[in-house]
C-alpha positions in Angstrom: -106.7 -106.3 6.5 -106.6 -104.2 9.7 -106.5 -100.5 9.2 -104.9 -98.9 12.3 -104.9 -95.3 13.4 -102.5 -93.8 15.9 -103.0 -90.6 17.8 -101.7 -88.7 20.8 -98.3 -87.7 19.8 -96.8 -84.3 20.2 -93.9 -82.3 21.7 -93.0 -83.0 25.3 -90.1 -82.0 27.5 -87.6 -84.6 28.8 -89.2 -86.3 31.8 -92.6 -85.6 30.6 -95.4 -88.0 29.6 -97.7 -88.8 26.6 -100.4 -91.3 26.1 -100.8 -92.7 22.6 -103.9 -94.4 21.3 -104.4 -97.0 18.6 -107.8 -97.8 17.1 -109.1 -99.5 14.1 -112.4 -98.0 12.9 -114.6 -100.7 11.4 -112.7 -103.6 13.0 -112.7 -105.3 16.3 -109.2 -104.9 17.9 -110.1 -107.2 20.7 -109.4 -110.2 18.5 -105.8 -109.3 18.0 -102.4 -109.1 19.7 -101.5 -105.4 19.3 -98.1 -103.8 19.7 -96.1 -100.7 19.2 -92.9 -100.0 17.4 -91.0 -96.8 16.6 -88.7 -95.4 13.9 -86.5 -92.3 14.0 -85.0 -90.8 10.9 -81.9 -92.7 9.9 -82.5 -95.4 12.4 -84.0 -98.9 12.1 -87.5 -99.8 13.4 -87.5 -100.7 17.0 -90.1 -102.9 18.7 -91.5 -101.4 21.9 -94.3 -103.4 23.5 -97.2 -105.6 22.8 -100.3 -106.9 24.6 -102.5 -110.0 24.2 -106.1 -109.8 23.2 -107.4 -110.1 26.7 -104.6 -108.1 28.4 -103.4 -111.3 30.1 -99.8 -110.8 28.8 -97.6 -107.8 28.0 -94.1 -107.6 26.7 -91.6 -104.7 26.7 -88.3 -104.0 25.0 -85.5 -103.2 27.4 -85.2 -99.4 26.6 -88.8 -98.7 27.7 -89.2 -101.2 30.6 -90.4 -99.4 33.7 -91.2 -96.2 31.7 -93.9 -97.3 29.2 -97.1 -99.2 29.9 -99.3 -100.8 27.2 -102.9 -101.4 28.0 -106.2 -101.8 26.1 -109.9 -101.2 26.6 -111.6 -103.5 24.2 -115.0 -101.9 25.0 -113.6 -98.8 23.5 -111.8 -100.6 20.7 -108.5 -98.9 21.7 -105.0 -99.9 22.7 -102.9 -97.4 24.7 -99.3 -96.7 25.2 -98.6 -94.6 28.3 -95.2 -93.1 28.0 -93.6 -91.7 31.2 -90.1 -90.3 32.0 -89.6 -89.6 28.3 -86.0 -89.1 27.0 -84.7 -87.3 23.9 -83.8 -90.7 22.5 -87.5 -91.6 22.5 -88.1 -89.1 19.7 -89.6 -91.1 16.8 -92.7 -91.8 14.8 -94.7 -94.4 16.8 -96.7 -97.0 15.1 -99.2 -99.6 16.4 -99.3 -102.9 14.7 -101.0 -106.2 14.6 -98.6 -108.6 16.2 -95.8 -108.2 18.7 -92.9 -106.1 17.5 -90.9 -107.0 20.6 -90.5 -110.5 19.0 -89.6 -109.1 15.6 -90.9 -107.0 12.9 -91.1 -109.5 10.0 -94.3 -111.2 11.3 -96.3 -108.0 11.6 -99.3 -108.0 9.3 -100.3 -104.3 9.3 -99.6 -101.0 11.0 -100.8 -97.5 11.0 -99.2 -94.4 9.5 -97.9 -93.4 12.9 -97.9 -90.4 15.3 -94.9 -88.2 15.9 -93.4 -88.0 19.4 -90.8 -85.4 19.9 -89.0 -85.1 23.2 -87.0 -81.9 23.5 -86.3 -79.0 25.9 
């Protein structure tokens, strides 16, 4: 069972940027499709993006297309989510997960505890 750890969240102004990281100490992330989803209080979980094991394919949900970029460095055992042009509606706890949340949440095997992203002026 993968144990995923997210980091990089924080408070940022609208229009600002953050870079989130996902790693799995003791595991090799390079074997897996890894994605990101988010959840704000009172709202349902929302898939964001995913990336194939070799970075050959990426997929994004419409609300973040053109603003977020998912990438990975398997030599560092890390998956990243670069978040640009952030909006207040991006405020949520962000989780990385094994699988592709863009295609649905039911198939996800595991995810981390999340990192808080707050976009506010």
